[in-house]
C-alpha positions as CSV (number, residue, x, y, z in Angstrom):
1,M,-28.6,7.7,-3.7
2,D,-25.7,8.1,-1.3
3,D,-23.3,5.2,-1.9
4,R,-20.7,6.4,0.6
5,D,-18.8,3.9,2.8
6,P,-19.2,5.8,6.0
7,E,-18.2,5.0,9.5
8,G,-21.5,6.4,10.5
9,P,-23.9,9.3,9.5
10,A,-23.3,12.9,10.3
11,S,-23.8,13.6,14.0
12,K,-25.8,16.6,15.3
13,R,-23.9,19.4,16.9
14,R,-24.0,18.9,20.7
15,K,-24.5,21.8,23.1
16,L,-21.9,22.8,25.6
17,D,-23.1,23.5,29.2
18,P,-21.6,26.5,31.1
19,S,-18.7,24.4,32.4
20,G,-17.6,23.6,28.9
21,S,-18.5,19.9,28.9
22,I,-20.8,18.2,26.5
23,S,-24.4,17.6,27.7
24,T,-25.3,14.0,27.1
25,S,-28.1,11.6,28.1
26,E,-25.8,8.6,28.5
27,S,-26.4,8.6,32.3
28,K,-30.1,7.7,31.7
29,P,-30.5,4.0,31.2
30,E,-32.7,3.1,28.2
31,K,-33.9,-0.2,26.9
32,Q,-34.3,1.0,23.4
33,V,-31.7,2.7,21.2
34,S,-32.3,4.2,17.8
35,R,-29.8,4.0,15.0
36,E,-29.4,7.8,15.1
37,T,-28.7,7.7,18.9
38,A,-26.1,5.0,18.7
39,L,-24.3,6.7,15.8
40,R,-24.5,10.2,17.1
41,G,-21.4,12.0,18.2
42,L,-18.6,10.6,20.2
43,S,-18.4,8.9,23.6
44,R,-18.0,10.3,27.1
45,P,-16.2,13.7,27.0
46,I,-12.9,14.2,28.9
47,S,-11.9,17.5,30.3
48,P,-8.8,19.2,29.1
49,P,-5.7,17.6,30.9
50,I,-4.2,19.2,33.9
51,V,-0.5,20.1,33.4
52,K,1.7,18.0,35.7
53,R,5.2,18.6,36.9
54,K,7.6,17.5,34.3
55,K,9.9,14.5,34.9
56,P,13.0,13.6,32.9
57,L,12.5,12.2,29.5
58,S,13.3,8.6,28.9
59,S,16.6,7.8,27.3
60,P,16.4,7.0,23.7
61,S,18.4,3.8,24.3
62,S,15.6,2.5,26.5
63,L,13.2,2.6,23.6
64,K,15.2,0.5,21.2
65,A,13.3,-2.4,19.5
66,H,13.5,-5.8,21.1
67,S,12.0,-9.2,20.6
68,P,8.3,-9.7,21.5
69,T,7.6,-10.4,25.1
70,I,4.3,-11.4,26.8
71,N,3.7,-9.1,29.7
72,A,1.4,-9.8,32.6
73,D,-1.2,-7.4,31.3
74,G,-1.1,-8.9,27.9
75,K,0.7,-6.0,26.2
76,S,3.3,-6.6,23.5
77,G,6.9,-5.7,23.9
78,H,7.9,-5.6,20.2
79,L,7.8,-2.7,17.8
80,G,8.5,-4.8,14.8
81,N,11.8,-3.1,14.0
82,E,14.3,-5.6,15.2
83,D,16.9,-7.1,12.8
84,T,15.3,-10.3,11.5
85,R,18.2,-11.5,9.3
86,S,19.5,-14.1,11.8
87,K,16.2,-15.1,13.2
88,Q,14.3,-18.2,12.2
89,T,11.0,-17.0,13.7
90,V,9.7,-13.5,13.1
91,P,6.8,-11.9,14.9
92,S,3.8,-10.7,13.0
93,P,4.4,-7.3,11.3
94,V,0.7,-6.5,12.1
95,Q,-0.7,-6.4,15.6
96,L,-4.2,-6.4,17.1
97,T,-5.5,-3.8,19.4
98,R,-6.2,-4.5,23.1
99,I,-9.8,-5.3,23.9
100,H,-10.9,-3.7,27.1
101,D,-13.4,-6.3,28.3
102,L,-11.3,-9.3,27.5
103,S,-8.8,-11.0,29.9
104,P,-5.0,-10.5,29.7
105,A,-4.8,-14.1,28.4
106,D,-6.9,-13.0,25.3
107,N,-4.9,-9.8,24.9
108,V,-1.3,-11.2,24.5
109,D,0.9,-9.1,22.2
110,T,-1.8,-6.5,21.7
111,V,-1.5,-2.7,21.5
112,G,-3.4,0.3,22.8
113,L,-3.4,3.8,21.5
114,E,-1.5,4.9,24.6
115,D,1.3,2.5,23.6
116,I,1.7,4.4,20.4
117,L,1.2,8.0,21.5
118,G,2.3,7.7,25.1
119,D,6.0,8.0,24.5
120,P,7.4,11.2,26.0
121,L,9.9,11.5,23.1
122,I,7.2,12.3,20.6
123,K,7.4,15.9,19.5
124,E,5.1,16.0,16.5
125,C,2.1,13.9,15.4
126,W,0.3,13.9,12.1
127,N,-3.0,12.2,12.6
128,F,-5.0,11.2,9.4
129,N,-8.5,9.8,10.1
130,F,-12.2,10.0,9.5
131,L,-13.7,10.5,13.0
132,F,-11.9,12.3,15.9
133,D,-12.6,12.9,19.6
134,L,-9.7,15.3,20.3
135,D,-10.1,15.1,24.1
136,F,-9.7,11.4,23.9
137,V,-6.7,11.6,21.6
138,M,-5.0,14.1,23.9
139,T,-5.3,11.9,26.9
140,K,-3.2,9.3,25.1
141,F,-0.1,11.4,25.0
142,D,2.3,11.4,28.0
143,P,0.8,13.8,30.5
144,D,4.1,15.7,30.9
145,V,4.4,16.5,27.2
146,R,0.8,16.4,25.8
147,N,0.6,20.2,25.8
148,L,3.9,20.4,24.0
149,V,3.3,17.8,21.2
150,L,2.4,19.5,17.9
151,L,-0.7,17.6,16.8
152,K,-1.7,18.0,13.1
153,V,-5.2,16.6,12.5
154,V,-6.0,15.8,8.8
155,H,-9.7,15.3,8.3
156,G,-12.3,15.3,5.5
157,F,-14.9,17.7,6.9
158,W,-14.5,20.5,4.4
159,R,-18.1,21.9,4.3
160,N,-18.7,24.8,6.6
161,D,-22.3,23.6,7.3
162,D,-21.0,20.2,8.4
163,D,-21.7,19.8,12.2
164,R,-18.8,17.4,12.5
165,K,-16.4,20.1,11.3
166,T,-17.9,22.6,13.7
167,N,-17.6,20.2,16.6
168,L,-14.0,19.5,15.6
169,Q,-13.1,23.2,15.5
170,E,-14.7,23.8,18.9
171,R,-12.7,21.0,20.5
172,A,-9.4,22.1,18.8
173,E,-9.8,25.6,20.2
174,R,-9.1,24.2,23.7
175,Y,-5.6,23.1,22.7
176,P,-3.2,25.7,21.2
177,N,-0.9,22.8,20.0
178,I,-3.6,21.4,17.7
179,K,-3.8,22.4,14.0
180,L,-6.7,21.2,11.8
181,I,-6.1,20.5,8.1
182,S,-9.0,19.6,5.8
183,A,-8.4,17.3,2.9
184,Y,-9.5,18.1,-0.6
185,M,-12.9,16.3,-1.2
186,P,-14.1,16.9,-4.7
187,D,-16.9,14.4,-4.6
188,P,-19.8,14.5,-2.1
189,F,-19.9,10.7,-1.9
190,G,-16.2,10.4,-1.0
191,T,-14.8,10.3,2.5
192,H,-11.4,10.9,4.1
193,H,-11.2,7.4,5.4
194,S,-7.5,6.9,5.8
195,K,-6.2,6.0,9.2
196,M,-2.5,6.8,9.7
197,L,-0.1,8.4,12.1
198,I,3.2,10.0,11.3
199,L,5.4,10.6,14.4
200,F,8.5,12.7,14.7
201,R,10.6,12.2,17.9
202,H,13.1,14.1,20.0
203,D,15.7,11.3,19.4
204,N,15.8,12.2,15.7
205,T,13.7,9.3,14.6
206,A,10.3,9.1,12.8
207,Q,7.7,6.4,12.7
208,I,4.8,5.5,10.3
209,V,1.7,3.8,11.8
210,I,-1.1,2.5,9.6
211,H,-4.2,1.1,11.3
212,T,-8.0,0.6,11.1
213,A,-9.5,2.6,14.0
214,N,-11.1,6.0,14.2
215,M,-9.7,8.3,16.8
216,I,-12.7,7.8,19.2
217,S,-12.9,5.8,22.4
218,K,-15.4,3.3,21.1
219,D,-13.0,2.1,18.4
220,W,-10.1,1.5,20.9
221,M,-12.2,-0.3,23.5
222,N,-14.1,-3.4,22.3
223,M,-13.9,-3.3,18.5
224,T,-11.3,-5.6,16.7
225,Q,-8.7,-3.4,15.0
226,A,-5.3,-3.9,13.5
227,I,-2.0,-1.8,13.5
228,W,1.1,-1.9,11.4
229,R,4.1,0.1,12.8
230,S,7.2,0.9,10.9
231,P,10.6,0.6,12.6
232,L,11.9,3.8,14.2
233,L,13.4,5.5,11.2
234,P,16.7,7.3,11.8
235,L,18.0,10.3,10.0
236,R,19.8,9.6,6.9
237,D,23.6,9.3,7.1
238,S,25.0,12.7,6.3
239,H,27.3,11.1,3.7
240,A,24.5,9.1,2.1
241,S,23.1,10.3,-1.2
242,A,19.8,12.2,-1.1
243,P,16.7,10.6,-2.6
244,A,16.3,11.0,-6.3
245,S,14.6,14.1,-7.5
246,Q,11.0,14.0,-8.6
247,A,12.1,14.9,-12.1
248,E,14.2,11.7,-12.5
249,P,13.1,9.2,-9.8
250,E,15.2,6.2,-9.2
251,T,13.5,2.8,-9.4
252,Y,13.2,0.7,-6.2
253,P,11.5,-2.7,-5.8
254,V,8.0,-2.9,-4.5
255,G,8.2,-3.7,-0.8
256,S,11.5,-1.9,-0.2
257,G,11.7,0.9,2.3
258,E,12.7,3.5,-0.3
259,R,9.7,2.5,-2.6
260,F,7.5,2.8,0.5
261,R,8.7,6.3,1.0
262,I,8.1,7.2,-2.6
263,D,4.6,5.9,-2.6
264,L,3.8,7.5,0.8
265,S,5.2,10.8,-0.4
266,R,3.1,10.6,-3.6
267,Y,0.0,10.0,-1.4
268,L,0.9,13.0,0.8
269,N,1.5,15.2,-2.1
270,A,-2.0,14.4,-3.4
271,Y,-3.4,16.6,-0.6
272,G,-1.8,19.6,-2.2
273,K,-1.0,21.2,1.1
274,L,1.5,18.8,2.9
275,K,4.6,19.6,0.9
276,D,6.5,20.4,4.1
277,L,5.7,17.1,5.6
278,T,6.8,15.3,2.5
279,R,10.0,17.3,2.5
280,E,10.7,16.4,6.2
281,L,10.3,12.7,5.6
282,T,13.0,12.8,2.9
283,K,15.5,13.3,5.8
284,Y,14.8,9.9,7.2
285,D,16.1,6.5,6.3
286,F,13.3,4.1,5.3
287,S,15.5,1.2,4.4
288,A,14.4,-0.9,7.4
289,I,10.7,-1.0,6.2
290,R,9.5,-4.3,4.8
291,A,6.1,-3.5,3.4
292,A,4.3,-2.0,0.4
293,F,2.2,1.2,0.8
294,I,-1.2,1.1,-1.0
295,G,-3.2,4.3,-1.1
296,S,-6.3,5.8,-2.7
297,A,-6.9,9.5,-3.4
298,P,-9.7,11.3,-5.2
299,S,-8.7,11.0,-8.8
300,R,-9.3,9.8,-12.4
301,Q,-6.4,7.6,-13.6
302,K,-5.8,5.8,-16.8
303,P,-4.1,2.4,-16.8
304,T,-2.2,3.4,-19.9
305,A,-0.6,6.3,-18.1
306,T,0.8,4.4,-15.1
307,A,4.4,4.0,-14.2
308,P,4.5,1.0,-11.9
309,G,8.3,0.7,-12.0
310,K,8.6,4.2,-10.4
311,H,5.5,4.5,-8.2
312,T,2.3,2.6,-7.3
313,S,-1.0,3.7,-8.7
314,W,-4.1,4.4,-6.6
315,G,-6.8,1.8,-5.6
316,W,-7.3,-1.5,-7.2
317,L,-5.0,-0.6,-10.1
318,G,-2.1,0.0,-7.6
319,L,-3.0,-3.2,-5.7
320,G,-2.7,-5.2,-8.9
321,E,0.7,-3.7,-9.5
322,I,1.9,-4.7,-6.0
323,L,0.4,-8.2,-6.2
324,S,1.9,-8.8,-9.6
325,T,5.4,-8.7,-8.0
326,I,4.5,-11.3,-5.3
327,P,5.1,-15.0,-6.0
328,S,2.4,-17.6,-5.4
329,H,3.5,-20.5,-3.2
330,W,0.8,-22.8,-4.5
331,N,1.7,-26.4,-3.8
332,G,0.7,-27.7,-7.2
333,D,-2.2,-29.8,-5.9
334,A,-5.0,-29.4,-8.4
335,M,-7.5,-30.5,-5.6
336,S,-6.5,-27.6,-3.3
337,T,-6.6,-24.1,-4.9
338,P,-5.4,-20.8,-3.3
339,N,-7.9,-19.1,-1.1
340,I,-8.4,-15.3,-0.6
341,I,-10.3,-14.1,2.5
342,V,-11.7,-10.6,2.4
343,Q,-12.7,-9.4,5.8
344,I,-14.3,-5.9,6.0
345,S,-16.7,-3.8,8.2
346,S,-18.7,-2.2,5.4
347,I,-20.0,-3.2,1.9
348,A,-21.2,-0.3,-0.3
349,T,-23.4,-0.5,-3.3
350,L,-21.5,-2.6,-5.8
351,G,-24.2,-3.0,-8.5
352,Q,-26.9,-5.6,-9.3
353,A,-24.4,-7.5,-11.5
354,T,-21.1,-9.0,-10.4
355,T,-19.0,-6.8,-12.7
356,W,-17.2,-4.8,-10.1
357,L,-16.7,-7.7,-7.7
358,D,-15.4,-9.9,-10.6
359,N,-12.9,-7.1,-11.4
360,L,-11.7,-6.9,-7.8
361,Q,-11.4,-10.7,-7.6
362,T,-9.3,-10.7,-10.8
363,I,-7.0,-8.1,-9.2
364,L,-6.7,-10.0,-6.0
365,S,-5.7,-13.1,-8.0
366,H,-2.6,-11.4,-9.5
367,S,0.8,-12.9,-8.7
368,S,4.2,-12.7,-10.2
369,E,3.4,-15.9,-12.1
370,S,0.5,-14.1,-13.8
371,A,2.1,-10.7,-13.9
372,T,1.8,-8.4,-16.9
373,I,3.3,-5.5,-14.9
374,S,6.3,-5.7,-12.7
375,A,8.8,-3.4,-11.2
376,P,12.5,-4.0,-11.9
377,V,14.7,-5.7,-9.3
378,S,16.9,-3.1,-7.6
379,K,20.5,-3.3,-6.5
380,H,19.6,-1.3,-3.4
381,A,18.4,-4.2,-1.2
382,N,19.8,-7.7,-1.2
383,F,16.7,-9.3,0.3
384,F,15.1,-8.5,-3.1
385,K,17.8,-10.4,-4.8
386,K,16.4,-12.2,-7.8
387,Q,15.6,-15.8,-7.0
388,T,16.4,-18.8,-9.2
389,P,13.6,-18.9,-11.8
390,K,10.9,-21.6,-11.3
391,A,9.3,-23.5,-14.0
392,K,6.2,-21.7,-15.3
393,V,3.1,-23.1,-13.7
394,N,-0.6,-22.3,-14.3
395,V,-1.8,-21.4,-10.8
396,P,-5.5,-22.0,-10.6
397,P,-7.8,-18.9,-9.8
398,P,-8.1,-18.5,-6.0
399,T,-11.4,-19.1,-4.3
400,I,-12.8,-16.1,-2.4
401,N,-14.6,-15.8,0.9
402,I,-16.0,-12.6,2.5
403,I,-16.2,-12.3,6.3
404,F,-19.0,-10.1,7.5
405,P,-21.0,-10.4,10.8
406,T,-24.6,-11.3,11.1
407,A,-27.1,-9.5,13.3
408,D,-26.8,-12.2,15.9
409,E,-23.0,-11.7,16.0
410,V,-23.5,-8.0,16.5
411,R,-26.2,-8.5,19.1
412,T,-24.0,-10.9,21.2
413,S,-20.8,-8.8,20.9
414,L,-19.2,-7.1,23.8
415,D,-20.8,-3.7,23.0
416,G,-24.0,-5.3,21.8
417,Y,-26.0,-3.5,19.1
418,A,-24.0,-0.3,19.7
419,S,-21.1,-1.9,17.8
420,G,-23.3,-2.2,14.8
421,G,-23.2,1.6,14.3
422,S,-19.7,1.0,12.8
423,I,-20.7,-1.9,10.5
424,H,-22.6,-1.2,7.3
425,T,-24.3,-2.8,4.3
426,K,-27.8,-2.4,2.8
427,I,-30.2,-5.2,2.0
428,Q,-33.7,-3.6,1.8
429,S,-34.2,-2.5,-1.8
430,A,-34.7,-4.8,-4.8
431,A,-31.3,-3.8,-6.2
432,Q,-29.6,-4.4,-2.8
433,Q,-31.3,-7.8,-2.6
434,K,-29.8,-8.7,-6.0
435,Q,-26.4,-7.7,-4.7
436,L,-27.0,-9.9,-1.6
437,Q,-27.9,-12.8,-3.9
438,Y,-24.4,-13.0,-5.4
439,L,-22.6,-12.1,-2.2
440,R,-24.4,-14.6,0.1
441,P,-22.5,-17.7,-1.3
442,L,-19.2,-16.0,-0.4
443,F,-20.2,-14.8,3.1
444,C,-18.7,-16.4,6.2
445,H,-19.2,-15.6,9.9
446,W,-17.0,-13.2,11.9
447,K,-17.6,-15.3,15.0
448,H,-16.9,-19.0,14.7
449,Q,-20.0,-21.2,14.7
450,D,-19.4,-24.3,16.6
451,T,-20.2,-27.5,14.8
452,P,-19.1,-31.1,15.6
453,S,-17.0,-31.2,12.4
454,S,-15.2,-27.9,13.1
455,S,-14.5,-28.0,16.8
456,S,-11.5,-30.4,16.6
457,D,-9.4,-28.4,14.1
458,R,-10.4,-24.9,15.2
459,R,-7.7,-22.3,15.6
460,K,-8.8,-19.6,17.9
461,A,-8.1,-15.9,17.5
462,F,-10.0,-14.9,20.7
463,R,-11.8,-12.0,18.9
464,G,-15.2,-13.4,18.1
465,S,-16.9,-11.4,20.8
466,A,-15.2,-8.1,19.7
467,A,-17.1,-6.8,16.7
468,P,-14.9,-6.1,13.6
469,H,-13.9,-2.7,12.5
470,I,-10.7,-4.2,11.1
471,K,-10.2,-4.7,7.3
472,T,-7.9,-7.5,6.2
473,Y,-7.3,-9.2,2.8
474,I,-5.3,-12.4,2.9
475,R,-4.2,-14.9,0.3
476,F,-3.5,-18.4,1.5
477,N,-1.5,-20.7,-0.8
478,D,-4.2,-23.4,-0.5
479,E,-7.5,-24.2,1.2
480,T,-5.8,-25.6,4.3
481,Q,-5.1,-22.0,5.2
482,T,-1.8,-22.9,6.9
483,S,0.5,-20.7,4.7
484,I,0.1,-17.1,3.5
485,D,1.2,-15.7,0.2
486,W,0.4,-12.1,1.1
487,A,-1.7,-10.1,3.6
488,M,-3.0,-6.6,3.7
489,I,-4.5,-4.3,6.3
490,T,-6.2,-1.2,5.1
491,S,-8.9,1.4,5.7
492,A,-10.6,0.3,2.5
493,N,-13.8,-1.6,2.6
494,L,-15.6,-3.2,-0.3
495,S,-16.6,0.0,-2.1
496,K,-16.2,1.6,-5.5
497,Q,-15.4,4.9,-3.7
498,A,-12.4,3.3,-1.9
499,W,-10.9,1.0,-4.6
500,G,-12.2,2.7,-7.8
501,E,-14.9,2.1,-10.4
502,V,-14.3,-0.3,-13.3
503,Q,-12.7,1.4,-16.2
504,N,-15.2,3.7,-18.0
505,K,-15.6,4.5,-21.8
506,Q,-12.9,7.2,-21.5
507,G,-10.5,4.6,-20.2
508,E,-10.5,6.2,-16.7
509,I,-10.8,4.7,-13.2
510,R,-12.5,7.0,-10.8
511,I,-11.7,7.0,-7.1
512,Q,-13.6,9.2,-4.6
513,S,-12.2,8.5,-1.2
514,W,-8.9,8.7,0.7
515,E,-7.6,5.3,1.9
516,C,-4.3,3.8,2.9
517,G,-3.0,0.4,3.9
518,V,0.1,-1.9,3.8
519,V,0.8,-5.2,2.1
520,V,3.3,-7.7,3.5
521,W,4.5,-11.1,2.2
522,P,7.1,-13.7,3.1
523,D,9.9,-12.8,0.7
524,L,10.3,-9.3,2.3
525,F,11.9,-11.1,5.3
526,R,14.3,-13.2,3.2
527,H,18.0,-12.8,3.7
528,N,20.2,-14.0,0.9
529,D,19.0,-17.4,-0.3
530,E,17.2,-18.7,2.8
531,K,13.7,-20.1,2.6
532,V,10.9,-18.1,4.1
533,K,7.2,-18.8,4.7
534,M,4.4,-16.7,6.4
535,V,2.0,-18.5,8.6
536,P,-1.2,-17.5,10.4
537,V,-0.7,-17.1,14.2
538,F,-3.5,-17.1,16.8
539,G,-3.6,-15.4,20.2
540,K,0.0,-14.2,19.9
541,D,2.4,-12.6,17.4
542,M,5.2,-15.1,17.3
543,P,4.9,-18.4,15.4
544,V,5.5,-21.4,17.7
545,G,4.8,-25.1,17.9
546,E,2.7,-26.5,15.1
547,E,2.7,-23.1,13.3
548,Q,6.4,-23.4,12.5
549,S,7.6,-25.0,9.3
550,E,7.9,-28.7,9.0
551,E,11.3,-28.0,7.5
552,G,12.5,-26.9,10.9
553,G,15.7,-24.8,11.0
554,N,16.0,-24.6,7.2
555,T,13.1,-22.2,6.9
556,K,12.5,-18.8,8.4
557,V,8.9,-18.5,9.6
558,V,7.1,-15.2,9.8
559,G,3.9,-14.9,11.7
560,F,0.8,-13.0,10.7
561,R,-1.6,-12.3,13.6
562,M,-5.1,-13.5,12.7
563,P,-8.2,-11.6,13.8
564,Y,-10.7,-14.4,13.2
565,D,-10.8,-18.2,13.8
566,L,-10.0,-20.8,11.1
567,P,-11.5,-22.7,9.5
568,L,-14.2,-20.4,8.4
569,S,-17.9,-20.8,9.1
570,P,-20.0,-20.2,5.9
571,Y,-23.5,-18.6,6.2
572,K,-26.5,-20.9,6.1
573,A,-29.0,-20.4,3.3
574,D,-31.3,-18.3,5.5
575,E,-28.7,-16.1,7.2
576,E,-28.2,-12.5,6.3
577,P,-25.5,-9.9,7.1
578,W,-26.0,-7.2,9.8
579,C,-27.7,-4.1,8.3
580,A,-27.6,-1.0,10.4
581,S,-30.6,0.5,8.6
582,S,-32.8,-2.5,9.6
583,T,-34.6,-3.0,12.9
584,Y,-33.9,-5.9,15.3
585,S,-36.4,-6.5,18.1
586,E,-34.5,-9.3,19.9
587,P,-32.6,-7.5,22.8
588,D,-28.9,-7.7,23.1
589,W,-27.2,-8.9,26.3
590,K,-27.6,-5.3,27.7
591,G,-31.4,-5.5,27.1
592,V,-31.3,-3.0,24.2
593,V,-33.1,-3.4,20.9
594,W,-32.2,-1.8,17.6
595,Q,-34.8,0.4,16.0
């Protein structure tokens, strides 16, 4: 049985007409769509771009980071790389993507792919992903330089008989500046699921972008997605010491920029063919980054052979290492326990028993108070300065909720049933029903369900109608969900392939897929001994008003942009999650049924 966590099944190879465009039946209106049709191939093709007259490149000084602004079109003005040391409010380090069919008022501080790739100073782009529409990607570069930008596409279609590989090769042939690189995929059930951009620029800076969207039009139109962008990373000072050699790596704290570079480089080295990229990144100064990199790579690792003080392990083992360095800010009220919300777009086969989910929940519950593994504090970054020790407290185990849309939420979304082709779980077989039984009590709606008791205190994210392809894992310090201990965006859904199996009899943890994400938490934004807290923000990136700390100017407040409303809406007893392999006869708002 195929337990992959796919974005969609393999598409059939499409024929090219004499003009070179893809023949498609999208122009014929239909009232009935099959699963295969909805998931097949990519969206409307775009012809190769016409070369335009070149205009002068923008000055590097005009692209410096600045505080977030709300533009008339809803676009965000901040890159997240401003100096936050003297600021008492800090914008969310994670942004949401712009939704095409929502108003500017619902798209404040949001980002489009053109905002990332459209800078004419980009000279080289490494694009890691699962699905690609290369014509679509090329239109997002500045028209004056899109034929000059070196685009390296890292994908997982390694089999020669895979139609997706053939289609990708045919498209790449149209662009001499595109190079395809296939990832090592040792397991047939694994996928190259990572979603990351590495950009090199003419102003001698680099940038890392980690996000949740495939490189296809559909994912950047009406699906909810998230983006984390690093600061623009300058070249290292010529007088600064070079990074430690791989033979004797220096230790850096989890969350520091240099530790991020070490963990990112380890991930890139796992491909076995990206040594030049890794070497190039050592030229850049990562010290401005405030985040931890978490990756997965096809592997078998033993917990007894890890070195968390030097680098982060893969999958759930590495996640546990990161979370074991992050303090819990539980308020000590035994009546209000910490709360972890897992929000994903796919749930693979986890097993009829709760063994795997229990293990993941244990990992997600890690904190520095419960740590058995921790990285040493480094002298290299004063915002990681060791804080005054607190009295040892027994933090209660967090409660856990899982956000996953129902069929009705998919049906009424902006793209209707078509959006369901990117959202996966299985509930038909007896084994899958047993899995559903233990997951159902944890399930909450993606789209807020109005009830008299919830309408008054509802905090709106304005994304309920945009079906989720985003993946977020957030720990709130209590059940009021007003303060965040840590937050993660990642490509990894709930699957063994992504996070790893439970430890086997040989003491190994097996991972089959490529994934990547980032973890952020309040203390990363601390300067000296100031107080810092992270709060959920809704409809914007900057915490304001009631989202700011009650302690006023004594506490720095960092926002985290929420993709869903709070409080949550639990499933009713008779509700089930959307299942792309089921049939739904009730038409969506477009008059389409799902068969």
